[in-house]
PyMOL CGO cylinders between C-alpha atoms (Angstrom):
from pymol import cmd
from pymol.cgo import CYLINDER

trace = [
    CYLINDER, 0.00, 0.00, 0.00, 1.13, 3.51, -0.82, 0.3, 1, 1, 1, 1, 1, 1,
    CYLINDER, 1.13, 3.51, -0.82, -0.19, 6.78, 0.63, 0.3, 1, 1, 1, 1, 1, 1,
    CYLINDER, -0.19, 6.78, 0.63, -1.11, 8.78, -2.48, 0.3, 1, 1, 1, 1, 1, 1,
    CYLINDER, -1.11, 8.78, -2.48, -2.48, 12.17, -3.47, 0.3, 1, 1, 1, 1, 1, 1,
    CYLINDER, -2.48, 12.17, -3.47, -2.85, 14.33, -6.56, 0.3, 1, 1, 1, 1, 1, 1,
    CYLINDER, -2.85, 14.33, -6.56, -1.14, 17.70, -6.47, 0.3, 1, 1, 1, 1, 1, 1,
    CYLINDER, -1.14, 17.70, -6.47, 0.12, 20.72, -8.30, 0.3, 1, 1, 1, 1, 1, 1,
    CYLINDER, 0.12, 20.72, -8.30, 3.90, 20.51, -7.94, 0.3, 1, 1, 1, 1, 1, 1,
    CYLINDER, 3.90, 20.51, -7.94, 5.84, 23.81, -7.99, 0.3, 1, 1, 1, 1, 1, 1,
    CYLINDER, 5.84, 23.81, -7.99, 8.67, 24.70, -10.32, 0.3, 1, 1, 1, 1, 1, 1,
    CYLINDER, 8.67, 24.70, -10.32, 11.95, 25.88, -8.77, 0.3, 1, 1, 1, 1, 1, 1,
    CYLINDER, 11.95, 25.88, -8.77, 11.01, 29.58, -8.95, 0.3, 1, 1, 1, 1, 1, 1,
    CYLINDER, 11.01, 29.58, -8.95, 7.74, 29.08, -7.06, 0.3, 1, 1, 1, 1, 1, 1,
    CYLINDER, 7.74, 29.08, -7.06, 9.39, 26.76, -4.54, 0.3, 1, 1, 1, 1, 1, 1,
    CYLINDER, 9.39, 26.76, -4.54, 12.13, 29.34, -3.84, 0.3, 1, 1, 1, 1, 1, 1,
    CYLINDER, 12.13, 29.34, -3.84, 9.50, 32.07, -3.36, 0.3, 1, 1, 1, 1, 1, 1,
    CYLINDER, 9.50, 32.07, -3.36, 7.57, 29.89, -0.91, 0.3, 1, 1, 1, 1, 1, 1,
    CYLINDER, 7.57, 29.89, -0.91, 10.73, 29.07, 1.04, 0.3, 1, 1, 1, 1, 1, 1,
    CYLINDER, 10.73, 29.07, 1.04, 11.68, 32.79, 1.21, 0.3, 1, 1, 1, 1, 1, 1,
    CYLINDER, 11.68, 32.79, 1.21, 8.22, 33.53, 2.60, 0.3, 1, 1, 1, 1, 1, 1,
    CYLINDER, 8.22, 33.53, 2.60, 8.60, 30.81, 5.25, 0.3, 1, 1, 1, 1, 1, 1,
    CYLINDER, 8.60, 30.81, 5.25, 12.02, 32.16, 6.26, 0.3, 1, 1, 1, 1, 1, 1,
    CYLINDER, 12.02, 32.16, 6.26, 10.66, 35.70, 6.57, 0.3, 1, 1, 1, 1, 1, 1,
    CYLINDER, 10.66, 35.70, 6.57, 8.13, 34.72, 9.23, 0.3, 1, 1, 1, 1, 1, 1,
    CYLINDER, 8.13, 34.72, 9.23, 8.96, 35.37, 12.85, 0.3, 1, 1, 1, 1, 1, 1,
    CYLINDER, 8.96, 35.37, 12.85, 7.30, 32.25, 14.30, 0.3, 1, 1, 1, 1, 1, 1,
    CYLINDER, 7.30, 32.25, 14.30, 10.05, 29.84, 15.33, 0.3, 1, 1, 1, 1, 1, 1,
    CYLINDER, 10.05, 29.84, 15.33, 7.91, 27.44, 17.38, 0.3, 1, 1, 1, 1, 1, 1,
    CYLINDER, 7.91, 27.44, 17.38, 5.92, 26.08, 14.43, 0.3, 1, 1, 1, 1, 1, 1,
    CYLINDER, 5.92, 26.08, 14.43, 6.72, 22.91, 12.52, 0.3, 1, 1, 1, 1, 1, 1,
    CYLINDER, 6.72, 22.91, 12.52, 7.55, 24.23, 9.05, 0.3, 1, 1, 1, 1, 1, 1,
    CYLINDER, 7.55, 24.23, 9.05, 6.81, 22.10, 6.00, 0.3, 1, 1, 1, 1, 1, 1,
    CYLINDER, 6.81, 22.10, 6.00, 10.09, 21.20, 4.31, 0.3, 1, 1, 1, 1, 1, 1,
    CYLINDER, 10.09, 21.20, 4.31, 10.79, 23.23, 1.17, 0.3, 1, 1, 1, 1, 1, 1,
    CYLINDER, 10.79, 23.23, 1.17, 10.93, 20.12, -1.00, 0.3, 1, 1, 1, 1, 1, 1,
    CYLINDER, 10.93, 20.12, -1.00, 7.41, 19.11, 0.17, 0.3, 1, 1, 1, 1, 1, 1,
    CYLINDER, 7.41, 19.11, 0.17, 5.57, 22.37, -0.62, 0.3, 1, 1, 1, 1, 1, 1,
    CYLINDER, 5.57, 22.37, -0.62, 2.67, 21.74, -3.03, 0.3, 1, 1, 1, 1, 1, 1,
    CYLINDER, 2.67, 21.74, -3.03, -1.04, 22.28, -3.67, 0.3, 1, 1, 1, 1, 1, 1,
    CYLINDER, -1.04, 22.28, -3.67, -3.09, 19.16, -2.92, 0.3, 1, 1, 1, 1, 1, 1,
    CYLINDER, -3.09, 19.16, -2.92, -5.85, 18.50, -5.44, 0.3, 1, 1, 1, 1, 1, 1,
    CYLINDER, -5.85, 18.50, -5.44, -7.22, 15.21, -4.06, 0.3, 1, 1, 1, 1, 1, 1,
    CYLINDER, -7.22, 15.21, -4.06, -5.96, 13.11, -1.12, 0.3, 1, 1, 1, 1, 1, 1,
    CYLINDER, -5.96, 13.11, -1.12, -6.40, 9.38, -1.76, 0.3, 1, 1, 1, 1, 1, 1,
    CYLINDER, -6.40, 9.38, -1.76, -4.88, 7.80, 1.35, 0.3, 1, 1, 1, 1, 1, 1,
    CYLINDER, -4.88, 7.80, 1.35, -3.60, 4.21, 1.27, 0.3, 1, 1, 1, 1, 1, 1,
    CYLINDER, -3.60, 4.21, 1.27, -3.96, 2.64, -2.17, 0.3, 1, 1, 1, 1, 1, 1,
    CYLINDER, -3.96, 2.64, -2.17, -2.95, -0.83, -3.35, 0.3, 1, 1, 1, 1, 1, 1,
    CYLINDER, -2.95, -0.83, -3.35, -0.98, -1.48, -6.56, 0.3, 1, 1, 1, 1, 1, 1,
    CYLINDER, -0.98, -1.48, -6.56, -3.96, -2.59, -8.66, 0.3, 1, 1, 1, 1, 1, 1,
    CYLINDER, -3.96, -2.59, -8.66, -6.04, 0.45, -7.71, 0.3, 1, 1, 1, 1, 1, 1,
    CYLINDER, -6.04, 0.45, -7.71, -3.07, 2.75, -8.34, 0.3, 1, 1, 1, 1, 1, 1,
    CYLINDER, -3.07, 2.75, -8.34, -2.72, 1.32, -11.87, 0.3, 1, 1, 1, 1, 1, 1,
    CYLINDER, -2.72, 1.32, -11.87, -6.47, 1.79, -12.47, 0.3, 1, 1, 1, 1, 1, 1,
    CYLINDER, -6.47, 1.79, -12.47, -6.32, 5.39, -11.24, 0.3, 1, 1, 1, 1, 1, 1,
    CYLINDER, -6.32, 5.39, -11.24, -3.33, 6.23, -13.47, 0.3, 1, 1, 1, 1, 1, 1,
    CYLINDER, -3.33, 6.23, -13.47, -5.18, 4.85, -16.48, 0.3, 1, 1, 1, 1, 1, 1,
    CYLINDER, -5.18, 4.85, -16.48, -8.42, 6.64, -15.58, 0.3, 1, 1, 1, 1, 1, 1,
    CYLINDER, -8.42, 6.64, -15.58, -6.89, 10.12, -15.08, 0.3, 1, 1, 1, 1, 1, 1,
    CYLINDER, -6.89, 10.12, -15.08, -4.94, 9.96, -18.36, 0.3, 1, 1, 1, 1, 1, 1,
    CYLINDER, -4.94, 9.96, -18.36, -8.20, 10.94, -20.10, 0.3, 1, 1, 1, 1, 1, 1,
    CYLINDER, -8.20, 10.94, -20.10, -8.68, 14.10, -18.03, 0.3, 1, 1, 1, 1, 1, 1,
    CYLINDER, -8.68, 14.10, -18.03, -8.24, 17.19, -20.14, 0.3, 1, 1, 1, 1, 1, 1,
    CYLINDER, -8.24, 17.19, -20.14, -7.81, 20.58, -18.55, 0.3, 1, 1, 1, 1, 1, 1,
    CYLINDER, -7.81, 20.58, -18.55, -6.23, 23.83, -19.63, 0.3, 1, 1, 1, 1, 1, 1,
    CYLINDER, -6.23, 23.83, -19.63, -3.36, 25.52, -17.80, 0.3, 1, 1, 1, 1, 1, 1,
    CYLINDER, -3.36, 25.52, -17.80, -4.47, 28.09, -15.22, 0.3, 1, 1, 1, 1, 1, 1,
    CYLINDER, -4.47, 28.09, -15.22, -3.06, 30.62, -12.76, 0.3, 1, 1, 1, 1, 1, 1,
    CYLINDER, -3.06, 30.62, -12.76, -3.57, 30.73, -8.99, 0.3, 1, 1, 1, 1, 1, 1,
    CYLINDER, -3.57, 30.73, -8.99, -2.66, 33.82, -6.97, 0.3, 1, 1, 1, 1, 1, 1,
    CYLINDER, -2.66, 33.82, -6.97, -1.83, 32.90, -3.38, 0.3, 1, 1, 1, 1, 1, 1,
    CYLINDER, -1.83, 32.90, -3.38, -2.32, 36.25, -1.67, 0.3, 1, 1, 1, 1, 1, 1,
    CYLINDER, -2.32, 36.25, -1.67, -3.58, 35.46, 1.82, 0.3, 1, 1, 1, 1, 1, 1,
    CYLINDER, -3.58, 35.46, 1.82, -2.17, 33.78, 4.94, 0.3, 1, 1, 1, 1, 1, 1,
    CYLINDER, -2.17, 33.78, 4.94, -4.83, 31.59, 6.53, 0.3, 1, 1, 1, 1, 1, 1,
    CYLINDER, -4.83, 31.59, 6.53, -4.83, 29.76, 9.84, 0.3, 1, 1, 1, 1, 1, 1,
    CYLINDER, -4.83, 29.76, 9.84, -7.02, 26.67, 10.13, 0.3, 1, 1, 1, 1, 1, 1,
    CYLINDER, -7.02, 26.67, 10.13, -7.43, 26.02, 13.84, 0.3, 1, 1, 1, 1, 1, 1,
    CYLINDER, -7.43, 26.02, 13.84, -8.83, 22.47, 13.72, 0.3, 1, 1, 1, 1, 1, 1,
    CYLINDER, -8.83, 22.47, 13.72, -5.77, 20.94, 12.04, 0.3, 1, 1, 1, 1, 1, 1,
    CYLINDER, -5.77, 20.94, 12.04, -3.58, 23.83, 13.37, 0.3, 1, 1, 1, 1, 1, 1,
    CYLINDER, -3.58, 23.83, 13.37, -2.04, 24.65, 10.01, 0.3, 1, 1, 1, 1, 1, 1,
    CYLINDER, -2.04, 24.65, 10.01, -0.81, 27.90, 8.54, 0.3, 1, 1, 1, 1, 1, 1,
    CYLINDER, -0.81, 27.90, 8.54, -1.34, 28.01, 4.81, 0.3, 1, 1, 1, 1, 1, 1,
    CYLINDER, -1.34, 28.01, 4.81, -1.42, 30.25, 1.80, 0.3, 1, 1, 1, 1, 1, 1,
    CYLINDER, -1.42, 30.25, 1.80, -4.81, 30.63, 0.16, 0.3, 1, 1, 1, 1, 1, 1,
    CYLINDER, -4.81, 30.63, 0.16, -6.29, 32.62, -2.72, 0.3, 1, 1, 1, 1, 1, 1,
    CYLINDER, -6.29, 32.62, -2.72, -8.78, 35.41, -2.05, 0.3, 1, 1, 1, 1, 1, 1,
    CYLINDER, -8.78, 35.41, -2.05, -10.23, 34.51, -5.46, 0.3, 1, 1, 1, 1, 1, 1,
    CYLINDER, -10.23, 34.51, -5.46, -9.66, 31.62, -7.82, 0.3, 1, 1, 1, 1, 1, 1,
    CYLINDER, -9.66, 31.62, -7.82, -11.21, 30.47, -11.06, 0.3, 1, 1, 1, 1, 1, 1,
    CYLINDER, -11.21, 30.47, -11.06, -13.29, 27.39, -11.70, 0.3, 1, 1, 1, 1, 1, 1,
    CYLINDER, -13.29, 27.39, -11.70, -10.41, 25.68, -13.53, 0.3, 1, 1, 1, 1, 1, 1,
    CYLINDER, -10.41, 25.68, -13.53, -8.68, 24.37, -10.40, 0.3, 1, 1, 1, 1, 1, 1,
    CYLINDER, -8.68, 24.37, -10.40, -12.01, 23.24, -8.91, 0.3, 1, 1, 1, 1, 1, 1,
    CYLINDER, -12.01, 23.24, -8.91, -12.95, 21.52, -12.18, 0.3, 1, 1, 1, 1, 1, 1,
    CYLINDER, -12.95, 21.52, -12.18, -9.60, 19.69, -12.21, 0.3, 1, 1, 1, 1, 1, 1,
    CYLINDER, -9.60, 19.69, -12.21, -9.96, 18.61, -8.57, 0.3, 1, 1, 1, 1, 1, 1,
    CYLINDER, -9.96, 18.61, -8.57, -13.54, 17.47, -9.26, 0.3, 1, 1, 1, 1, 1, 1,
    CYLINDER, -13.54, 17.47, -9.26, -12.49, 15.48, -12.35, 0.3, 1, 1, 1, 1, 1, 1,
    CYLINDER, -12.49, 15.48, -12.35, -9.69, 13.79, -10.39, 0.3, 1, 1, 1, 1, 1, 1,
    CYLINDER, -9.69, 13.79, -10.39, -12.06, 13.12, -7.49, 0.3, 1, 1, 1, 1, 1, 1,
    CYLINDER, -12.06, 13.12, -7.49, -14.59, 11.50, -9.86, 0.3, 1, 1, 1, 1, 1, 1,
    CYLINDER, -14.59, 11.50, -9.86, -11.90, 9.36, -11.53, 0.3, 1, 1, 1, 1, 1, 1,
    CYLINDER, -11.90, 9.36, -11.53, -10.69, 8.17, -8.13, 0.3, 1, 1, 1, 1, 1, 1,
    CYLINDER, -10.69, 8.17, -8.13, -14.28, 7.46, -6.97, 0.3, 1, 1, 1, 1, 1, 1,
    CYLINDER, -14.28, 7.46, -6.97, -14.83, 5.41, -10.14, 0.3, 1, 1, 1, 1, 1, 1,
    CYLINDER, -14.83, 5.41, -10.14, -11.88, 3.27, -8.97, 0.3, 1, 1, 1, 1, 1, 1,
    CYLINDER, -11.88, 3.27, -8.97, -13.53, 2.69, -5.59, 0.3, 1, 1, 1, 1, 1, 1,
    CYLINDER, -13.53, 2.69, -5.59, -11.52, 5.17, -3.51, 0.3, 1, 1, 1, 1, 1, 1,
    CYLINDER, -11.52, 5.17, -3.51, -13.43, 7.45, -1.12, 0.3, 1, 1, 1, 1, 1, 1,
    CYLINDER, -13.43, 7.45, -1.12, -12.14, 11.00, -0.74, 0.3, 1, 1, 1, 1, 1, 1,
    CYLINDER, -12.14, 11.00, -0.74, -12.88, 14.14, 1.26, 0.3, 1, 1, 1, 1, 1, 1,
    CYLINDER, -12.88, 14.14, 1.26, -16.36, 15.52, 0.63, 0.3, 1, 1, 1, 1, 1, 1,
    CYLINDER, -16.36, 15.52, 0.63, -15.68, 19.12, 1.69, 0.3, 1, 1, 1, 1, 1, 1,
    CYLINDER, -15.68, 19.12, 1.69, -15.71, 21.79, -1.03, 0.3, 1, 1, 1, 1, 1, 1,
    CYLINDER, -15.71, 21.79, -1.03, -12.28, 22.15, -2.65, 0.3, 1, 1, 1, 1, 1, 1,
    CYLINDER, -12.28, 22.15, -2.65, -10.10, 25.09, -1.58, 0.3, 1, 1, 1, 1, 1, 1,
    CYLINDER, -10.10, 25.09, -1.58, -6.63, 25.45, -3.11, 0.3, 1, 1, 1, 1, 1, 1,
    CYLINDER, -6.63, 25.45, -3.11, -4.01, 26.01, -0.43, 0.3, 1, 1, 1, 1, 1, 1,
    CYLINDER, -4.01, 26.01, -0.43, -0.32, 25.52, 0.32, 0.3, 1, 1, 1, 1, 1, 1,
    CYLINDER, -0.32, 25.52, 0.32, 0.42, 24.28, 3.83, 0.3, 1, 1, 1, 1, 1, 1,
    CYLINDER, 0.42, 24.28, 3.83, 3.41, 26.24, 5.17, 0.3, 1, 1, 1, 1, 1, 1,
    CYLINDER, 3.41, 26.24, 5.17, 3.46, 25.00, 8.80, 0.3, 1, 1, 1, 1, 1, 1,
    CYLINDER, 3.46, 25.00, 8.80, 1.84, 22.47, 11.09, 0.3, 1, 1, 1, 1, 1, 1,
    CYLINDER, 1.84, 22.47, 11.09, 1.31, 22.79, 14.85, 0.3, 1, 1, 1, 1, 1, 1,
    CYLINDER, 1.31, 22.79, 14.85, 0.96, 26.42, 13.91, 0.3, 1, 1, 1, 1, 1, 1,
    CYLINDER, 0.96, 26.42, 13.91, -0.69, 29.59, 15.11, 0.3, 1, 1, 1, 1, 1, 1,
    CYLINDER, -0.69, 29.59, 15.11, -2.18, 32.55, 13.27, 0.3, 1, 1, 1, 1, 1, 1,
    CYLINDER, -2.18, 32.55, 13.27, 0.26, 35.08, 11.82, 0.3, 1, 1, 1, 1, 1, 1,
    CYLINDER, 0.26, 35.08, 11.82, -0.44, 38.47, 10.30, 0.3, 1, 1, 1, 1, 1, 1,
    CYLINDER, -0.44, 38.47, 10.30, 2.23, 39.47, 7.82, 0.3, 1, 1, 1, 1, 1, 1,
    CYLINDER, 2.23, 39.47, 7.82, 2.43, 41.38, 4.57, 0.3, 1, 1, 1, 1, 1, 1,
    CYLINDER, 2.43, 41.38, 4.57, 3.96, 39.51, 1.63, 0.3, 1, 1, 1, 1, 1, 1,
    CYLINDER, 3.96, 39.51, 1.63, 4.14, 39.60, -2.13, 0.3, 1, 1, 1, 1, 1, 1,
    CYLINDER, 4.14, 39.60, -2.13, 1.56, 37.25, -3.67, 0.3, 1, 1, 1, 1, 1, 1,
    CYLINDER, 1.56, 37.25, -3.67, 2.81, 33.94, -5.05, 0.3, 1, 1, 1, 1, 1, 1,
    CYLINDER, 2.81, 33.94, -5.05, 1.67, 33.60, -8.67, 0.3, 1, 1, 1, 1, 1, 1,
    CYLINDER, 1.67, 33.60, -8.67, 1.42, 29.90, -9.57, 0.3, 1, 1, 1, 1, 1, 1,
    CYLINDER, 1.42, 29.90, -9.57, 1.08, 29.00, -13.25, 0.3, 1, 1, 1, 1, 1, 1,
    CYLINDER, 1.08, 29.00, -13.25, -0.25, 25.45, -13.25, 0.3, 1, 1, 1, 1, 1, 1,
    CYLINDER, -0.25, 25.45, -13.25, 0.67, 23.56, -16.40, 0.3, 1, 1, 1, 1, 1, 1,
    CYLINDER, 0.67, 23.56, -16.40, 0.54, 19.99, -15.04, 0.3, 1, 1, 1, 1, 1, 1,
    CYLINDER, 0.54, 19.99, -15.04, -0.72, 17.84, -12.18, 0.3, 1, 1, 1, 1, 1, 1,
    CYLINDER, -0.72, 17.84, -12.18, 1.02, 14.95, -10.46, 0.3, 1, 1, 1, 1, 1, 1,
    CYLINDER, 1.02, 14.95, -10.46, 0.28, 11.72, -8.65, 0.3, 1, 1, 1, 1, 1, 1,
    CYLINDER, 0.28, 11.72, -8.65, 2.36, 11.89, -5.48, 0.3, 1, 1, 1, 1, 1, 1,
    CYLINDER, 2.36, 11.89, -5.48, 3.44, 9.37, -2.87, 0.3, 1, 1, 1, 1, 1, 1,
    CYLINDER, 3.44, 9.37, -2.87, 3.96, 10.31, 0.78, 0.3, 1, 1, 1, 1, 1, 1,
    CYLINDER, 3.96, 10.31, 0.78, 7.00, 8.34, 1.96, 0.3, 1, 1, 1, 1, 1, 1,
    CYLINDER, 7.00, 8.34, 1.96, 8.06, 8.06, 5.59, 0.3, 1, 1, 1, 1, 1, 1,
    CYLINDER, 8.06, 8.06, 5.59, 11.83, 8.21, 6.15, 0.3, 1, 1, 1, 1, 1, 1,
    CYLINDER, 11.83, 8.21, 6.15, 14.06, 8.44, 9.21, 0.3, 1, 1, 1, 1, 1, 1,
    CYLINDER, 14.06, 8.44, 9.21, 14.29, 12.22, 8.56, 0.3, 1, 1, 1, 1, 1, 1,
    CYLINDER, 14.29, 12.22, 8.56, 10.51, 12.60, 8.21, 0.3, 1, 1, 1, 1, 1, 1,
    CYLINDER, 10.51, 12.60, 8.21, 8.02, 12.52, 5.37, 0.3, 1, 1, 1, 1, 1, 1,
    CYLINDER, 8.02, 12.52, 5.37, 9.08, 13.22, 1.79, 0.3, 1, 1, 1, 1, 1, 1,
    CYLINDER, 9.08, 13.22, 1.79, 6.82, 13.50, -1.23, 0.3, 1, 1, 1, 1, 1, 1,
    CYLINDER, 6.82, 13.50, -1.23, 7.76, 11.71, -4.43, 0.3, 1, 1, 1, 1, 1, 1,
    CYLINDER, 7.76, 11.71, -4.43, 6.31, 12.40, -7.89, 0.3, 1, 1, 1, 1, 1, 1,
    CYLINDER, 6.31, 12.40, -7.89, 5.07, 9.09, -9.33, 0.3, 1, 1, 1, 1, 1, 1,
    CYLINDER, 5.07, 9.09, -9.33, 3.64, 10.47, -12.56, 0.3, 1, 1, 1, 1, 1, 1,
    CYLINDER, 3.64, 10.47, -12.56, 3.01, 13.86, -14.13, 0.3, 1, 1, 1, 1, 1, 1,
    CYLINDER, 3.01, 13.86, -14.13, 0.28, 14.81, -16.63, 0.3, 1, 1, 1, 1, 1, 1,
    CYLINDER, 0.28, 14.81, -16.63, 0.39, 18.05, -18.64, 0.3, 1, 1, 1, 1, 1, 1,
    CYLINDER, 0.39, 18.05, -18.64, -2.46, 20.55, -18.75, 0.3, 1, 1, 1, 1, 1, 1,
    CYLINDER, -2.46, 20.55, -18.75, -2.92, 21.32, -22.43, 0.3, 1, 1, 1, 1, 1, 1,
    CYLINDER, -2.92, 21.32, -22.43, -4.18, 24.54, -23.98, 0.3, 1, 1, 1, 1, 1, 1,
    CYLINDER, -4.18, 24.54, -23.98, -6.94, 23.72, -26.42, 0.3, 1, 1, 1, 1, 1, 1,
    CYLINDER, -6.94, 23.72, -26.42, -7.06, 25.48, -29.75, 0.3, 1, 1, 1, 1, 1, 1,
    CYLINDER, -7.06, 25.48, -29.75, -10.47, 26.88, -30.54, 0.3, 1, 1, 1, 1, 1, 1,
]
cmd.load_cgo(trace, "trace")
């Protein structure tokens, strides 16, 4: 069994900007998400066996979506899981449509997922507290989505890209 999720995976420029933002914050007591693990979750699958993983990979290959832009311009604190994250004051339907399409493909393979409405976010810290800080928005140009594996190591969790699918601009 593998612990899997679909995500938007940042390029180096976005990752560096996110890490600079983390470093600029004055809260030392929080558990910061490692720079190499920063991402936008689209759908969390949980533990998946090999056969279901293969079915899911085949099923999502047919998903077509156009590239889109997300502007992460707000620090949000979610008290129940105690996470500090970046969110978007506004976002288009494209990211929600992609998350919904992935969610439906996964459901068709027999995997149950979260039923809450989708909200794009980037978790910056766990065991966190609310912070008020000005920052330059992070502009994320999404041109692909990935199937990710959460791997436990002696140094902590690392996320590994298992497969990447491009978002393709349609001509019309």
